[in-house]
VOBA-1610 file (N, C-alpha, C; in pm, whole numbers, padded with zeros to 5 digits, always signed):
BEGIN
Met-13899+14685-03912Met-13756+14671-03885Met-13731+14609-03747Gly-13803+14660-03646Gly-13788+14611-03509Gly-13830+14466-03498Lys-13938+14432-03574Lys-13986+14294-03570Lys-13881+14198-03627Arg-13811+14243-03737Arg-13710+14158-03798Arg-13594+14132-03702Arg-13553+14241-03632Arg-13444+14225-03535Arg-13482+14127-03425Arg-13606+14140-03377Arg-13652+14051-03270Arg-13654+13906-03319Lys-13696+13886-03446Lys-13701+13751-03502Lys-13560+13693-03513Arg-13464+13779-03559Arg-13326+13731-03572Arg-13267+13696-03436Arg-13298+13785-03335Arg-13249+13757-03200Arg-13310+13628-03145Gly-13439+13609-03172Gly-13506+13487-03126Gly-13450+13363-03191Lys-13425+13375-03322Lys-13368+13263-03396Lys-13226+13232-03346Gly-13150+13340-03316Gly-13014+13322-03265Gly-13014+13252-03131Lys-13114+13288-03045Lys-13124+13223-02914Lys-13153+13074-02928Val-13240+13041-03024Val-13275+12899-03047Val-13153+12821-03092Ile-13076+12881-03188Ile-12956+12814-03238Ile-12853+12798-03126Gly-12838+12905-03048Gly-12743+12900-02937Gly-12782+12794-02836Leu-12912+12784-02808Leu-12962+12685-02713Leu-12940+12544-02768Ala-12961+12529-02899Ala-12941+12397-02962Ala-12795+12355-02954Ile-12706+12452-02980Ile-12562+12423-02973Ile-12522+12386-02831Leu-12574+12462-02736Leu-12545+12436-02595Leu-12594+12297-02553Leu-12715+12263-02600Leu-12772+12132-02569Leu-12688+12021-02631Phe-12644+12043-02756Phe-12561+11944-02825Phe-12430+11922-02750Leu-12367+12033-02709Leu-12241+12022-02635Leu-12261+11952-02501Leu-12376+11978-02439Leu-12408+11914-02312Leu-12423+11764-02329Val-12498+11725-02434Val-12517+11582-02462Val-12383+11517-02496Leu-12303+11589-02575Leu-12171+11537-02612Leu-12083+11518-02490Gly-12088+11614-02400Gly-12007+11606-02279Gly-12052+11493-02189Val-12185+11477-02175Val-12239+11368-02093Val-12200+11234-02153Gly-12212+11226-02288Gly-12175+11102-02357Gly-12029+11068-02337Ala-11943+11169-02347Ala-11799+11147-02327Ala-11771+11103-02184Leu-11844+11162-02089Leu-11826+11126-01948Leu-11868+10982-01924Val-11978+10942-01987Val-12027+10804-01974Val-11925+10706-02030Val-11873+10739-02150Val-11773+10652-02213Val-11650+10640-02126Met-11607+10751-02067Met-11487+10750-01983Met-11509+10672-01855Lys-11624+10688-01794Lys-11650+10624-01665Lys-11697+10480-01678Leu-11773+10452-01783Leu-11836+10320-01796Leu-11746+10219-01866Phe-11683+10259-01978Phe-11605+10164-02058Phe-11460+10158-02010Thr-11439+10090-01901Thr-11304+10070-01849Thr-11267+09922-01863Val-11140+09897-01885Val-11093+09759-01901Val-11072+09696-01764Glu-11155+09596-01735Glu-11141+09524-01609Glu-11086+09383-01630Ser-11109+09328-01748Ser-11055+09194-01776Ser-11032+09177-01926Val-10934+09091-01958Val-10903+09058-02097Val-10905+08905-02109Ala-10996+08853-02189Ala-11009+08709-02209Ala-10935+08671-02337Val-10833+08586-02323Val-10747+08549-02437Val-10775+08405-02478Glu-10791+08385-02608Glu-10809+08250-02663Glu-10710+08228-02777Gly-10667+08103-02793Gly-10583+08067-02907Gly-10434+08089-02890Ser-10391+08132-02772Ser-10249+08158-02752Ser-10186+08043-02674Ser-10104+07964-02742Ser-10034+07854-02677Ser-09887+07886-02654Leu-09836+07985-02725Leu-09694+08019-02717Leu-09665+08134-02622Tyr-09768+08213-02592Tyr-09751+08327-02502Tyr-09851+08320-02388Ala-09808+08365-02270Ala-09898+08374-02157Ala-10002+08483-02184Asp-10118+08469-02122Asp-10225+08568-02142Asp-10179+08709-02106Glu-10094+08718-02004Glu-10045+08849-01961Glu-09961+08917-02070Val-09888+08836-02145Val-09805+08891-02253Val-09893+08947-02365Ile-09999+08873-02399Ile-10092+08918-02503Ile-10164+09045-02458Glu-10202+09050-02332Glu-10270+09169-02279Glu-10178+09291-02287Glu-10054+09275-02246Glu-09958+09387-02250Glu-09931+09430-02395Trp-09930+09332-02487Trp-09906+09358-02628Trp-10015+09447-02688Leu-10140+09423-02651Leu-10252+09497-02709Leu-10281+09629-02636Leu-10267+09630-02506Leu-10294+09752-02429Leu-10164+09832-02420Asp-10127+09891-02532Asp-09991+09944-02544Asp-09980+10096-02548Asp-10087+10169-02513Asp-10074+10314-02509Asp-10150+10371-02389Asp-10141+10502-02373Asp-10198+10567-02254Asp-10350+10564-02248His-10416+10535-02360His-10563+10535-02362His-10622+10394-02352Ser-10536+10295-02334Ser-10582+10156-02337Ser-10657+10113-02212Trp-10676+10204-02119Trp-10760+10173-02003Trp-10908+10173-02042Asn-10939+10231-02159Asn-11078+10242-02205Asn-11109+10128-02303Ser-11202+10043-02267Ser-11233+09924-02347Ser-11291+09958-02484Leu-11373+10063-02492Leu-11432+10102-02619Leu-11323+10155-02713Tyr-11231+10230-02657Tyr-11120+10283-02736Tyr-11037+10169-02795Val-11005+10069-02712Val-10923+09957-02759Val-10995+09880-02869Phe-11124+09857-02848Phe-11204+09786-02948Phe-11204+09859-03082Leu-11231+09989-03079Leu-11235+10068-03202Leu-11096+10081-03266Lys-10996+10090-03182Lys-10858+10103-03232Lys-10821+09987-03323Tyr-10852+09864-03279Tyr-10815+09748-03357Tyr-10917+09710-03463Lys-11021+09791-03475Lys-11111+09779-03589Lys-11050+09847-03711Phe-10965+09945-03684Phe-10911+10028-03793Phe-10761+10010-03815Gln-10694+09935-03726Gln-10552+09912-03746Gln-10512+09777-03690Glu-10404+09722-03747Glu-10352+09594-03701Glu-10265+09616-03578Pro-10262+09519-03487Pro-10170+09530-03373Pro-10026+09532-03423Arg-09937+09589-03344Arg-09796+09589-03381Arg-09746+09445-03388Glu-09639+09426-03460Glu-09589+09291-03486Glu-09542+09223-03357Leu-09578+09096-03345Leu-09533+09014-03233Leu-09489+08880-03291Ala-09366+08839-03260Ala-09314+08714-03315Ala-09407+08598-03285Phe-09427+08514-03384Phe-09507+08392-03375Phe-09658+08416-03376Val-09700+08543-03382Val-09843+08573-03391Val-09872+08628-03530Asp-09969+08567-03599Asp-10004+08610-03734Asp-10102+08728-03728Ser-10206+08715-03643Ser-10304+08822-03629Ser-10383+08801-03500Ala-10466+08899-03466Ala-10550+08889-03347Ala-10681+08962-03371Asp-10790+08902-03328Asp-10923+08964-03337Asp-10965+09011-03199Val-11007+09136-03190Val-11047+09194-03062Val-11196+09227-03066Ser-11270+09175-02970Ser-11412+09206-02958Ser-11440+09258-02819Leu-11556+09320-02803Leu-11591+09384-02676Leu-11716+09322-02617Asp-11704+09278-02493Asp-11821+09235-02417Asp-11850+09349-02321Pro-11933+09444-02367Pro-11946+09572-02293Pro-11998+09552-02151Pro-11949+09639-02061Pro-11858+09750-02092Pro-11712+09724-02052His-11685+09611-01980His-11555+09600-01915His-11462+09490-01967Thr-11510+09402-02054Thr-11431+09286-02094Thr-11393+09289-02241Leu-11264+09274-02267Leu-11215+09260-02403Leu-11188+09112-02430Lys-11233+09065-02545Lys-11207+08927-02585Lys-11108+08928-02701Val-11001+08853-02686Val-10895+08850-02785Val-10877+08707-02837Thr-10891+08690-02967Thr-10864+08561-03030Thr-10734+08572-03108Val-10635+08495-03065Val-10502+08501-03124Val-10488+08394-03232His-10436+08435-03347His-10407+08342-03456His-10255+08332-03468Glu-10201+08221-03420Glu-10055+08205-03419Glu-10004+08158-03555Lys-09881+08190-03581Lys-09818+08143-03704Lys-09804+07991-03698Glu-09819+07928-03812Glu-09807+07784-03821Glu-09660+07746-03818Leu-09619+07672-03715Leu-09479+07636-03697Leu-09465+07485-03701Met-09398+07433-03802Met-09381+07289-03816Met-09246+07242-03764Gly-09148+07329-03768Gly-09014+07292-03723Gly-08923+07414-03725Arg-08800+07394-03677Arg-08703+07504-03675Arg-08564+07450-03707Ile-08490+07530-03778Ile-08351+07497-03809Ile-08263+07606-03752Tyr-08167+07568-03669Tyr-08077+07668-03610Tyr-07970+07705-03712Val-07960+07835-03738Val-07860+07885-03834Val-07745+07943-03752Asp-07637+07868-03745Asp-07526+07902-03657Asp-07465+08039-03691Ile-07449+08067-03818Ile-07385+08192-03859Ile-07468+08314-03821Met-07600+08294-03804Met-07690+08404-03767Met-07724+08402-03618Gly-07699+08288-03554Gly-07733+08275-03413Gly-07882+08278-03388Gln-07959+08232-03488Gln-08105+08235-03476Gln-08167+08106-03529Asn-08291+08084-03488Asn-08369+07972-03537Asn-08460+08018-03650Ala-08462+07940-03757Ala-08553+07968-03868Ala-08674+07877-03853Tyr-08788+07936-03820Tyr-08912+07861-03804Tyr-08985+07856-03938Phe-09031+07737-03977Phe-09096+07723-04106Phe-09235+07662-04093Asp-09319+07686-04194Asp-09456+07635-04194Asp-09467+07509-04279Lys-09589+07463-04303Lys-09609+07336-04374Lys-09568+07341-04521Arg-09546+07461-04573Arg-09500+07475-04711Arg-09348+07486-04718Gly-09283+07491-04602Gly-09139+07507-04598Gly-09096+07652-04605Ile-09193+07744-04588Ile-09164+07887-04590Ile-09117+07932-04451Val-09009+08007-04446Val-08959+08060-04319Val-09050+08175-04275Val-09122+08154-04164Val-09219+08254-04119Val-09168+08338-04003Glu-09057+08296-03941Glu-09004+08374-03829Glu-08858+08338-03807Met-08778+08441-03774Met-08640+08422-03733Met-08628+08471-03590Ser-08579+08386-03501Ser-08574+08426-03361Ser-08468+08345-03287Ser-08409+08409-03186Ser-08315+08337-03099Ser-08390+08253-02996Glu-08520+08277-02986Glu-08603+08204-02890Glu-08625+08060-02935Glu-08621+07967-02840Glu-08645+07826-02869Glu-08780+07785-02812Ile-08871+07746-02898Ile-09003+07700-02855Ile-08998+07548-02843Glu-09019+07497-02723Glu-09003+07354-02696Glu-09098+07267-02776Ser-09216+07318-02805Ser-09316+07239-02877Ser-09287+07227-03026Val-09188+07300-03074Val-09151+07297-03216Val-09020+07221-03230Pro-09020+07107-03303Pro-08899+07025-03311Pro-08783+07094-03383Lys-08663+07071-03329Lys-08543+07122-03392Lys-08497+07023-03499Ile-08470+07071-03618Ile-08426+06986-03728Ile-08274+06991-03735Thr-08211+06875-03730Thr-08065+06869-03739Thr-08025+06778-03856Gly-07898+06791-03897Gly-07846+06706-04003Gly-07873+06759-04143Ile-07938+06875-04152Ile-07966+06936-04282Ile-07892+07068-04292Asp-07811+07080-04393Asp-07734+07203-04413Asp-07811+07300-04502Val-07813+07425-04461Val-07876+07530-04541Val-07772+07640-04564Glu-07769+07691-04684Glu-07668+07792-04718Glu-07710+07932-04672Lys-07833+07970-04701Lys-07878+08104-04667Lys-08028+08102-04638Ile-08066+08156-04523Ile-08206+08160-04483Ile-08259+08301-04507Val-08373+08311-04573Val-08437+08441-04598Val-08580+08435-04547Leu-08614+08527-04458Leu-08750+08532-04404Leu-08851+08551-04516Gly-08955+08467-04515Gly-09059+08476-04616Gly-09035+08392-04739Glu-08919+08326-04742Glu-08887+08240-04856Glu-08875+08094-04813Lys-08877+08003-04912Lys-08871+07860-04883Lys-08732+07822-04836Leu-08727+07721-04748Leu-08598+07672-04699Leu-08511+07626-04816Pro-08389+07675-04825Pro-08301+07639-04937Pro-08231+07505-04913Ile-08310+07399-04904Ile-08254+07266-04879Ile-08225+07197-05012Lys-08105+07145-05027Lys-08067+07080-05151Lys-08145+06949-05167Gly-08199+06929-05285Gly-08274+06807-05312Gly-08420+06825-05280Asn-08505+06825-05380Asn-08649+06848-05359Asn-08712+06743-05269Ser-08665+06620-05279Ser-08727+06513-05200Ser-08697+06528-05051Val-08581+06585-05017Val-08545+06602-04875Val-08645+06696-04807Leu-08671+06810-04866Leu-08765+06904-04808Leu-08906+06846-04810Arg-08943+06783-04919Arg-09078+06725-04930Arg-09102+06620-04822Asn-09003+06533-04801Asn-09018+06428-04700Asn-09019+06486-04558Leu-08936+06587-04536Leu-08932+06651-04404Leu-09067+06716-04372Leu-09123+06787-04468Leu-09253+06852-04447Leu-09363+06749-04425Ser-09355+06638-04499Ser-09453+06530-04481Ser-09446+06474-04339Leu-09325+06452-04291Leu-09306+06396-04156Leu-09358+06492-04050Thr-09323+06620-04060Thr-09367+06716-03958Thr-09519+06731-03956Gln-09582+06723-04072Gln-09728+06734-04077Gln-09795+06611-04017Ile-09737+06495-04040Ile-09794+06372-03982Ile-09778+06373-03830Leu-09665+06420-03782Leu-09645+06432-03637Leu-09747+06528-03577Lys-09773+06638-03647Lys-09873+06734-03600Lys-10012+06669-03599Lys-10040+06591-03698Lys-10170+06522-03709Lys-10195+06433-03588Tyr-10092+06364-03543Tyr-10105+06274-03428Tyr-10070+06341-03296Glu-10056+06473-03300Glu-10029+06555-03181Glu-09906+06507-03106Met-09801+06476-03182Met-09676+06433-03123Met-09572+06543-03141Glu-09495+06570-03036Glu-09401+06681-03037Glu-09261+06632-02999Pro-09187+06579-03095Pro-09050+06538-03064Pro-08962+06660-03035Lys-08862+06640-02951Lys-08769+06748-02922Lys-08686+06781-03045Ser-08655+06677-03122Ser-08574+06700-03242Ser-08605+06595-03349Ile-08573+06631-03473Ile-08581+06541-03587Ile-08445+06545-03656Lys-08377+06431-03660Lys-08243+06426-03721Lys-08250+06358-03856Tyr-08195+06428-03956Tyr-08183+06371-04090Tyr-08045+06311-04100Gly-08038+06179-04121Gly-07910+06110-04118Gly-07866+06055-04252Thr-07776+05961-04244Thr-07719+05903-04365Thr-07826+05825-04443Glu-07812+05829-04573Glu-07901+05757-04665Glu-08047+05795-04646Gly-08069+05919-04602Gly-08205+05969-04592Gly-08285+05912-04477Ser-08218+05869-04372Ser-08289+05814-04256Ser-08330+05926-04160Tyr-08431+05898-04078Tyr-08482+05997-03983Tyr-08484+05938-03842Thr-08443+06021-03745Thr-08446+05982-03604Thr-08520+06088-03526Leu-08616+06045-03446Leu-08693+06135-03361Leu-08645+06122-03217Lys-08645+06233-03146Lys-08604+06232-03006Lys-08720+06277-02919Phe-08766+06188-02831Phe-08871+06220-02734Phe-08813+06199-02595Gly-08773+06307-02529Gly-08712+06291-02398Gly-08587+06204-02406Lys-08588+06089-02336Lys-08473+05998-02335Lys-08490+05883-02433Ile-08592+05893-02516Ile-08618+05789-02616Ile-08582+05839-02755Ser-08496+05762-02823Ser-08464+05789-02964Ser-08541+05689-03050Val-08609+05740-03151Val-08689+05655-03239Val-08626+05655-03378Leu-08578+05539-03420Leu-08520+05526-03553Leu-08631+05491-03652Leu-08667+05589-03734Leu-08776+05567-03831Leu-08726+05506-03961Gly-08598+05522-03988Gly-08546+05476-04116Gly-08574+05578-04226Gln-08580+05531-04348Gln-08599+05619-04463Gln-08745+05662-04476Ala-08766+05755-04568Ala-08899+05817-04583Ala-08998+05723-04649Glu-09036+05621-04573Glu-09135+05525-04621Glu-09236+05498-04509Asp-09362+05487-04547Asp-09468+05451-04451Asp-09470+05542-04329Phe-09441+05671-04349Phe-09439+05764-04237Phe-09570+05763-04159Asn-09681+05769-04230Asn-09811+05778-04162Asn-09836+05655-04076Asp-09810+05536-04131Asp-09834+05412-04055Asp-09738+05401-03937Lys-09614+05442-03958Lys-09515+05433-03850Lys-09550+05527-03735Ile-09586+05650-03768Ile-09619+05746-03662Ile-09748+05707-03592Ser-09843+05652-03666Ser-09966+05602-03604Ser-09934+05493-03503Arg-09845+05402-03542Arg-09805+05294-03450Arg-09725+05351-03333Leu-09638+05446-03361Leu-09556+05506-03257Leu-09642+05576-03152Ser-09750+05639-03194Ser-09837+05711-03100Ser-09898+05617-02996Lys-09905+05488-03029Lys-09959+05389-02934Lys-09850+05326-02848Ile-09728+05321-02903Ile-09617+05258-02831Ile-09553+05351-02729Leu-09533+05477-02768Leu-09456+05572-02688Leu-09508+05589-02544Pro-09640+05598-02523Pro-09687+05612-02384Pro-09645+05496-02294Lys-09625+05378-02352Lys-09586+05260-02273Lys-09439+05264-02233Leu-09363+05353-02297Leu-09220+05364-02267Leu-09188+05483-02177Glu-09289+05545-02123Glu-09270+05663-02038Glu-09180+05631-01920Gly-09081+05717-01898Gly-08988+05699-01787Gly-08867+05613-01821Lys-08866+05555-01941Lys-08755+05468-01980Lys-08657+05544-02070Lys-08541+05483-02089Lys-08436+05542-02173Lys-08386+05436-02270Gly-08373+05475-02397Gly-08323+05378-02492Gly-08356+05415-02635Ile-08345+05314-02723Ile-08365+05333-02866Ile-08478+05242-02913Leu-08574+05302-02980Leu-08685+05226-03038Leu-08656+05209-03187His-08644+05084-03228His-08610+05055-03367His-08737+05031-03448Met-08763+05124-03541Met-08876+05109-03631Met-08831+05117-03777Glu-08700+05118-03798Glu-08648+05138-03933Glu-08685+05025-04029Asn-08707+04905-03973Asn-08742+04791-04059Asn-08889+04752-04048Trp-08965+04840-03981Trp-09107+04807-03961Trp-09189+04830-04088Ser-09283+04740-04107Ser-09386+04757-04210Ser-09508+04680-04163Glu-09618+04698-04230Glu-09739+04627-04191Glu-09722+04476-04206Asp-09628+04437-04290Asp-09606+04294-04313Asp-09510+04234-04211Thr-09402+04309-04174Thr-09301+04252-04085Thr-09332+04277-03937Thr-09396+04392-03907Thr-09424+04435-03768Thr-09299+04423-03681Asp-09184+04455-03737Asp-09056+04440-03668Asp-09021+04565-03589Ile-09053+04565-03459Ile-09022+04679-03371Ile-08956+04625-03245Thr-08839+04678-03211Thr-08770+04637-03089Thr-08728+04761-03010Phe-08719+04743-02878Phe-08675+04854-02792Phe-08547+04814-02722Glu-08442+04890-02745Glu-08311+04866-02687Glu-08295+04960-02567Gln-08322+04905-02449Gln-08318+04987-02327Gln-08176+05008-02279Ser-08154+05128-02223Ser-08022+05160-02168Ser-08040+05241-02041Gly-07941+05239-01955Gly-07945+05317-01833Gly-08037+05259-01728
//
């Protein structure tokens, strides 16, 4: 009987010691994580619409965000809160002090100001409204001359006439291809288009030869820097090469 009690007591001491050791290791580990994994820098990539400081503040949004390991694990299991013009963000850890953030921005081809709502409807290459905001992004052209009855976030622009929307999307994609950012795109009478670059208005004419015209424009526009006037390309074609610049001011 005495031997059994001694064995149980001995076994209890071993278990107690094991538990104590486990808690000690756990405590040391927690201390290491707290002291070692601190956020000292945040490296941001892919953000052209927001300053790095804005992205950093967006992600480090709670009382525990001083810990780099915590932030890394947090965004492994949940999406960041919504931020206008940002589709998603990937967070990685360069241990122990640096967080790397890759921002995936929403695709913005143009914006239409909806007067009754006091907001801009930003749309993507499919004509889907991806964001409604009072903010004006300079790199995204404002579309004028097109009337819309009702804008719904997540739905296609309700522009009358299938060809009007199709041609507009074609033009905005070609401009993006040549890395050209007009301040505005005006849809005018008889389906004509006018681009505004600073003090230069470019008359493109109707929806014909968009790719060739914009390719040619990308070579002409730098030569007109600092000037004011109207560039006539409405009658241009590969056959006529009819381009004139009407300077003013």
